[in-house]
C-alpha positions as CSV (number, residue, x, y, z in Angstrom):
1,M,74.2,-276.0,-11.4
2,D,72.5,-273.3,-9.3
3,F,71.2,-270.5,-11.5
4,D,72.9,-267.7,-9.6
5,K,76.2,-269.5,-9.6
6,L,75.9,-270.2,-13.4
7,R,75.0,-266.5,-14.0
8,K,78.2,-265.4,-12.2
9,K,80.3,-267.8,-14.4
10,F,79.1,-266.0,-17.5
11,W,80.7,-262.7,-16.6
12,G,84.4,-262.0,-16.2
13,D,87.2,-264.4,-16.4
14,S,85.4,-267.7,-16.4
15,F,86.1,-270.5,-18.8
16,F,84.6,-274.0,-19.1
17,D,86.9,-276.9,-20.1
18,A,84.4,-279.3,-21.5
19,K,86.8,-282.2,-21.9
20,A,87.9,-282.0,-18.2
21,K,84.3,-280.9,-17.2
22,K,85.7,-278.1,-15.0
23,W,85.3,-274.4,-14.6
24,K,88.5,-272.4,-14.8
25,T,89.7,-268.9,-14.2
26,D,92.5,-269.1,-16.8
27,S,92.1,-269.5,-20.5
28,K,94.1,-272.7,-21.0
29,S,92.7,-276.2,-20.8
30,E,94.5,-278.9,-19.0
31,E,96.0,-279.9,-22.4
32,G,97.2,-276.3,-23.0
33,K,94.5,-275.4,-25.6
34,E,92.9,-272.0,-25.6
35,L,89.4,-271.9,-24.0
36,K,86.6,-269.5,-24.9
37,R,85.1,-267.3,-22.2
38,A,81.9,-268.8,-20.8
39,F,79.7,-266.0,-22.1
40,A,81.0,-266.5,-25.6
41,Q,80.8,-270.3,-25.5
42,F,77.3,-270.6,-24.0
43,I,75.5,-267.3,-25.0
44,M,77.1,-265.6,-28.0
45,D,78.1,-268.7,-30.1
46,P,74.6,-270.2,-30.1
47,I,73.0,-266.8,-31.0
48,C,75.5,-266.3,-33.8
49,K,75.1,-269.8,-35.1
50,L,71.3,-269.4,-35.1
51,C,71.5,-266.1,-37.0
52,Q,74.0,-267.5,-39.6
53,N,71.7,-270.4,-40.3
54,V,68.6,-268.2,-40.6
55,I,70.4,-265.8,-43.0
56,A,71.7,-268.8,-45.0
57,G,68.2,-270.2,-45.1
58,D,69.3,-273.5,-43.7
59,K,66.0,-274.4,-42.1
60,D,67.0,-277.9,-40.9
61,K,70.0,-276.5,-39.0
62,Y,68.2,-273.6,-37.3
63,E,65.1,-275.7,-36.4
64,K,67.4,-278.3,-34.8
65,L,69.2,-275.6,-32.9
66,L,65.9,-274.0,-31.8
67,K,64.7,-277.4,-30.6
68,S,68.0,-278.1,-28.7
69,L,67.7,-274.7,-27.0
70,E,64.0,-275.4,-26.2
71,I,62.8,-272.3,-28.1
72,N,59.4,-272.6,-29.6
73,L,58.3,-270.1,-32.2
74,S,54.7,-269.6,-33.1
75,S,53.0,-267.8,-35.9
76,D,49.8,-265.8,-36.0
77,E,49.0,-267.0,-39.5
């Protein structure tokens, strides 16, 4: 998806129905389930999940998440 189009989807009333693989402007899936706003689903949830795993000290989970997000951390040590 084009970066500018995707960026616009993250703000306002945009929802992604993963099962139907469709962007929607209402919060209900085709099956009637409640959908999360795109910003929460694609931006906030991964950040919160990463923070929770770091705080919990679950190195395997946060390293896996960092790898899937293509985030490489380096150390000056």
